[in-house]
C-alpha positions in Angstrom: 112.4 108.1 132.0 115.0 110.3 130.3 117.6 108.7 128.2 120.7 110.6 127.2 121.9 110.3 123.6 125.3 108.5 124.0 126.0 107.0 120.6 124.4 105.3 117.6 123.3 101.7 117.8 124.6 99.3 115.1 121.7 97.2 114.0 123.6 95.6 111.1 127.3 95.1 110.6 129.2 92.8 108.3 133.0 92.9 107.8 133.8 90.9 104.6 137.5 91.3 105.0 137.6 88.5 107.6 135.4 86.1 105.7 136.4 83.3 103.2 133.1 83.1 101.2 130.1 85.1 100.2 127.7 85.3 103.2 124.3 83.7 103.0 122.4 87.0 103.1 123.8 88.0 99.6 122.5 86.9 96.3 122.3 87.9 92.7 118.7 87.9 91.5 116.1 89.7 89.4 113.7 92.2 91.0 110.9 91.1 88.7 109.2 87.7 88.2 110.3 87.6 84.6 113.8 87.2 83.2 117.1 85.7 84.4 120.3 87.2 85.6 123.0 87.5 82.9 126.7 88.5 82.7 127.1 88.8 86.5 129.4 86.8 88.7 129.3 86.9 92.5 132.4 85.6 94.3 134.7 86.1 97.3 138.1 87.5 96.4 140.7 85.9 98.6 143.4 88.2 97.3 141.4 91.5 97.9 139.5 90.1 101.0 136.2 91.3 99.8 132.9 90.2 98.1 133.2 90.8 94.4 130.6 91.3 91.7 131.9 91.2 88.2 130.0 92.4 85.2 130.5 92.0 81.4 128.5 93.5 78.5 124.9 94.4 79.3 124.6 92.8 82.7 121.1 92.0 84.0 120.2 91.5 87.6 121.0 92.9 91.0 123.1 92.0 94.0 120.9 92.0 97.1 122.1 92.3 100.7 119.5 91.3 103.2 119.3 91.7 106.9 119.1 95.4 107.4 116.4 97.0 109.6 113.4 99.2 108.5 113.9 102.6 110.0 112.7 106.1 109.8 116.2 107.6 110.5 119.2 105.5 109.7 122.8 105.7 108.5 124.2 103.1 106.1 128.0 103.0 105.5 129.5 101.2 102.5 133.2 100.4 102.5 133.4 99.6 98.8 135.5 99.7 95.7 134.9 99.9 91.9 136.9 99.2 88.8 136.1 99.4 85.1 137.7 99.3 81.7 135.6 102.2 80.4 134.6 105.4 82.2 131.0 105.0 81.0 130.4 102.1 83.4 128.1 102.9 86.3 127.5 101.1 89.7 124.0 101.9 91.0 123.7 101.6 94.8 120.2 101.6 96.4 121.0 102.5 100.0 118.4 103.5 102.6 116.3 106.1 101.0 118.8 107.0 98.3 119.5 105.8 94.7 123.1 106.6 93.9 124.9 106.3 90.6 128.7 106.0 91.0 131.3 106.5 88.2 135.0 106.7 88.0 135.9 109.4 85.5 139.2 109.7 83.8 141.2 112.5 85.3 144.7 113.9 85.7 146.9 113.1 87.6 144.4 110.6 89.0 140.8 109.7 88.4 137.7 111.6 89.7 134.7 110.0 91.4 131.2 111.1 90.4 128.2 110.5 92.6 124.7 111.3 91.3 121.7 111.1 93.6 118.3 110.5 91.8 115.0 111.4 93.3 111.4 112.0 92.5 109.5 114.9 94.0 106.1 114.4 95.6 104.4 116.9 93.5 105.9 115.8 90.2 106.8 112.3 89.1 109.6 113.5 86.9 113.1 112.2 87.8 115.5 114.8 89.2 119.1 114.4 90.2 122.1 116.2 91.9 125.7 115.3 91.1 129.0 115.7 93.0 132.4 115.2 91.4 135.4 114.7 93.6 138.6 115.2 91.7 141.9 113.4 92.0 140.9 110.5 94.2 144.4 109.1 94.0 143.6 106.0 91.9 143.3 105.1 88.2 140.6 102.8 86.8 139.9 101.3 90.2 139.8 102.3 93.8 138.4 101.9 97.3 136.3 104.5 99.1 133.6 104.9 101.7 130.1 106.1 101.0 127.7 107.0 103.9 124.1 107.7 103.4 122.0 109.3 106.2 118.3 108.7 105.4 115.7 110.7 107.3 112.3 109.7 106.1 110.6 112.1 108.5 112.0 115.1 106.6 112.4 113.0 103.5 116.1 113.7 102.8 119.3 111.8 102.1 122.7 113.1 103.1 125.5 111.5 101.1 129.1 111.5 102.4 132.3 110.4 100.6 135.2 109.4 102.8 133.6 111.4 105.7 132.9 114.6 103.7 129.3 115.6 102.9 128.8 115.8 99.2 125.0 115.9 98.6 121.7 116.5 100.3 118.7 115.4 98.2 115.1 114.4 98.8 114.2 110.8 99.6 114.2 109.0 96.2 110.7 107.5 96.4 112.2 104.9 94.1 109.6 102.0 93.7 108.0 103.1 96.9 104.2 103.3 97.5 102.8 106.7 96.6 101.7 107.7 100.1 100.6 111.2 100.8 103.3 113.4 102.4 101.7 113.0 105.9 103.1 109.4 106.1 106.7 108.6 106.7 108.1 105.7 104.7 110.5 103.2 106.3 113.7 102.7 104.4 113.9 99.4 102.5 115.6 96.7 104.7 117.8 95.7 101.7 120.8 97.3 100.1 121.2 96.4 96.5 123.4 97.2 93.5 123.4 96.9 89.8 125.4 98.0 86.8 124.6 100.3 83.9 126.5 101.3 80.7 128.8 98.3 80.6 129.2 97.9 76.8 130.4 95.1 74.5 134.1 94.2 75.2 134.1 96.1 78.5 133.9 95.0 82.2 133.2 96.5 85.6 133.6 95.3 89.1 132.0 96.1 92.5 133.9 95.2 95.6 132.3 95.3 99.1 134.6 95.3 102.2 132.0 96.1 104.8 128.4 97.3 105.3 127.1 98.9 108.5 123.7 100.3 109.5 123.2 102.4 112.6 120.2 104.1 114.1 120.2 106.8 116.8 
């Protein structure tokens, strides 16, 4: 049987703009057995029509989104927003096979958006990174944007798009994955999760999620 490629198949899709509460597949938790979450508040914003995760100084814990499918080739699209009181604040997004660090940088006439993709090579456990800075995003201190990650674990690459424009192509992160030899393809983690970094005393940061979609060919 020959099947023609017609379109991608959506295997996970949540539109938070039409909800009135945080859905049951989301939670704030630790990814270790020890410790407790701290300085993180998960809520639904009725005014912004989105799921909101607010952080104050030195937040601990992650926001997990469950229900995605393990896949060798998948595209995950985040319709998201970020705000902060200090440009050092970072939102880390662990999406498919990618670990992305997202910052809003002070710019003129409007702020810039920096995306860094971290990864570990198979021959060397040292962490590497590649960074893209998009200038003049049209917002200041807070804004909404779309990030799409195409993870291909067969060739072990991630392609990162911002608002439909390709910004980075980097190796599969291998972040907290089993050290399999290169002959094995690793399924992407069936979770999307987020955390904050560099939120200092007296400062705050916010992650807003409007929708998440996962597709496979």
